[in-house]
C-alpha positions in Angstrom: 71.4 -34.3 -38.4 73.5 -36.3 -40.4 70.6 -38.4 -41.8 68.5 -35.7 -43.2 71.4 -34.0 -45.0 71.9 -37.7 -47.0 68.3 -38.0 -47.6 68.6 -34.2 -49.4 71.6 -35.0 -51.6 70.0 -38.3 -52.6 66.7 -37.6 -53.5 68.2 -34.9 -56.3 70.3 -37.6 -57.7 67.8 -39.8 -58.1 65.5 -37.7 -60.0 68.0 -36.6 -62.1 68.6 -39.5 -64.2 65.2 -39.8 -65.3 64.1 -37.9 -68.5 67.2 -35.6 -68.6 66.7 -34.9 -71.7 70.0 -36.4 -73.1 68.6 -39.5 -74.6 67.5 -39.6 -78.5 63.9 -38.7 -79.2 61.7 -41.8 -80.1 61.1 -42.0 -84.2 57.8 -43.5 -85.4 58.7 -46.6 -87.6 55.1 -47.5 -88.6 52.8 -46.2 -90.9 49.6 -44.5 -89.0 46.7 -46.7 -88.6 43.5 -46.7 -89.9 40.7 -45.1 -87.6 39.2 -47.6 -85.3 35.6 -46.2 -85.9 34.4 -47.1 -89.1 30.8 -45.6 -90.4 29.5 -46.9 -93.2 26.2 -45.2 -95.3 22.8 -47.2 -95.5 19.6 -47.5 -95.1 17.2 -47.1 -91.7 15.4 -50.0 -90.7 12.1 -49.7 -91.7 9.1 -49.6 -88.9 7.3 -53.1 -88.0 4.3 -53.6 -89.2 1.7 -55.8 -87.5 1.1 -59.0 -89.1 -2.3 -60.7 -88.9 -2.7 -64.3 -88.4 -5.5 -65.9 -91.3 -8.2 -68.7 -89.9 -11.8 -68.8 -88.8 -12.9 -67.4 -85.5 -14.5 -70.0 -82.9 -17.9 -70.3 -82.2 -17.1 -70.9 -78.4 -16.4 -67.8 -76.3 -13.3 -66.6 -75.7 -11.9 -67.9 -72.5 -13.8 -71.3 -72.5 -12.8 -74.5 -73.8 -15.5 -76.7 -75.1 -16.4 -80.3 -73.4 -15.5 -82.9 -75.3 -19.3 -84.5 -76.5 -20.3 -87.1 -73.9 -19.1 -85.9 -70.6 -21.7 -85.0 -68.5 -21.8 -81.3 -67.1 -20.6 -81.0 -63.6 -23.3 -80.6 -61.2 -23.3 -78.0 -58.1 -23.1 -79.6 -55.0 -25.8 -78.9 -52.1 -29.2 -77.2 -53.0 -31.0 -73.9 -52.0 -32.3 -75.8 -48.5 -29.0 -77.5 -47.9 -26.1 -75.7 -49.0 -22.7 -77.2 -48.9 -20.7 -77.0 -45.8 -16.8 -76.2 -45.9 -14.5 -78.2 -43.2 -12.2 -76.4 -41.0 -14.2 -73.4 -40.6 -16.1 -72.2 -37.6 -19.3 -71.5 -38.7 -21.2 -68.3 -36.7 -23.9 -69.2 -34.2 -26.6 -66.7 -33.1 -27.3 -66.4 -29.6 -29.8 -64.2 -27.6 -29.7 -63.9 -23.6 -32.6 -63.7 -21.3 -32.2 -63.6 -17.2 -30.1 -66.8 -16.4 -30.0 -68.7 -19.7 -29.2 -68.3 -23.0 -30.1 -69.8 -26.8 -28.5 -70.6 -29.4 -29.1 -71.2 -33.2 -26.4 -73.1 -35.7 -26.4 -74.6 -38.7 -26.9 -78.7 -39.0 -25.4 -80.1 -42.3 -27.3 -83.4 -41.6 -24.5 -85.8 -42.6 -24.5 -89.7 -41.7 -21.4 -89.3 -39.1 -22.7 -86.8 -36.7 -22.9 -88.4 -33.5 -24.0 -85.5 -30.9 -23.6 -81.9 -30.6 -22.5 -80.2 -27.5 -23.3 -76.6 -26.3 -21.7 -74.7 -23.6 -21.5 -70.9 -22.7 -17.9 -69.6 -21.6 -17.9 -66.5 -19.2 -16.4 -63.2 -20.4 -16.1 -61.8 -17.3 -12.9 -61.6 -15.1 -13.7 -63.3 -11.7 -11.0 -63.8 -9.0 -10.6 -67.2 -7.9 -12.2 -70.6 -9.4 -14.3 -69.9 -12.4 -18.1 -71.4 -12.2 -18.6 -74.5 -14.7 -22.0 -74.4 -16.7 -21.4 -77.9 -18.1 -22.4 -79.1 -21.5 -25.6 -79.4 -23.4 -26.2 -82.5 -25.3 -28.3 -82.2 -28.6 -28.7 -84.9 -31.1 -28.6 -84.4 -34.4 -31.5 -84.0 -36.8 -31.3 -86.3 -39.6 -31.4 -83.4 -42.4 -29.7 -80.2 -42.8 -31.1 -77.0 -41.3 -30.7 -74.8 -38.1 -30.7 -76.7 -34.7 -31.6 -74.5 -31.6 -30.5 -75.1 -27.8 -31.3 -73.5 -24.7 -28.5 -73.4 -21.9 -29.6 -72.8 -18.5 -27.9 -72.1 -15.0 -26.2 -69.0 -16.3 -25.4 -65.8 -14.1 -27.4 -62.8 -14.2 -25.5 -59.4 -15.4 -22.6 -61.4 -17.1 -21.2 -61.9 -20.8 -21.2 -65.0 -22.4 -19.9 -66.4 -25.7 -21.6 -69.9 -26.7 -19.2 -72.6 -28.3 -21.2 -75.4 -30.1 -19.0 -78.2 -30.3 -19.8 -81.9 -32.8 -19.0 -85.1 -32.1 -18.2 -87.0 -35.3 -17.4 -90.5 -36.5 -14.2 -91.1 -38.4 -14.3 -91.9 -41.8 -11.9 -94.6 -41.0 -14.2 -96.3 -38.3 -11.3 -95.8 -36.2 -13.2 -94.1 -33.1 -15.1 -90.8 -32.4 -13.4 -86.9 -32.7 -14.8 -83.6 -31.2 -14.4 -80.2 -33.1 -15.6 -76.7 -32.4 -18.0 -75.9 -35.4 -19.9 -72.8 -34.8 -19.3 -69.8 -31.7 -21.2 -66.6 -31.2 -20.1 -63.1 -30.2 -20.6 -61.9 -26.7 -23.8 -61.6 -25.3 -25.0 -60.6 -21.7 -27.8 -62.1 -19.7 -30.0 -59.4 -17.5 
């Protein structure tokens, strides 16, 4: 109880000395300042008018720069009979299936670095145990471009297959050969 009595007495004493009104009021010693917002009269800014350049129109169609004289015009690569082939893209192969064989057709670019094509059939049916190896059918590339066809024999009846065409090519650096898949068919089913 002693503590609470002392706190109750101390609070009015502290508050009593603040702003008791005994001190004289402050009197202004400076003249009032000018207003800090200054407004001047004037005229509004005129709307911008479009400006048009002067000069002559180019004799060339817009969007194209003219080639300097003496520069040969670019020629497209490939022809209608030999379209250009993009590297690193697996082109589609067409496939049909018979009872125990399948026929695959793919595009041969006919370039000089081709060594051979290897065609195989990959079963798409899940089976328990070891899968039967179909092996590769090796085809020598034609010297000119065009479509090539190969037949794979020894397939299982009533089975789904995807046919894959790999090419063996000579390296441009002369550092051996390499193989890559260049065509793959959709799924076909033997009868």
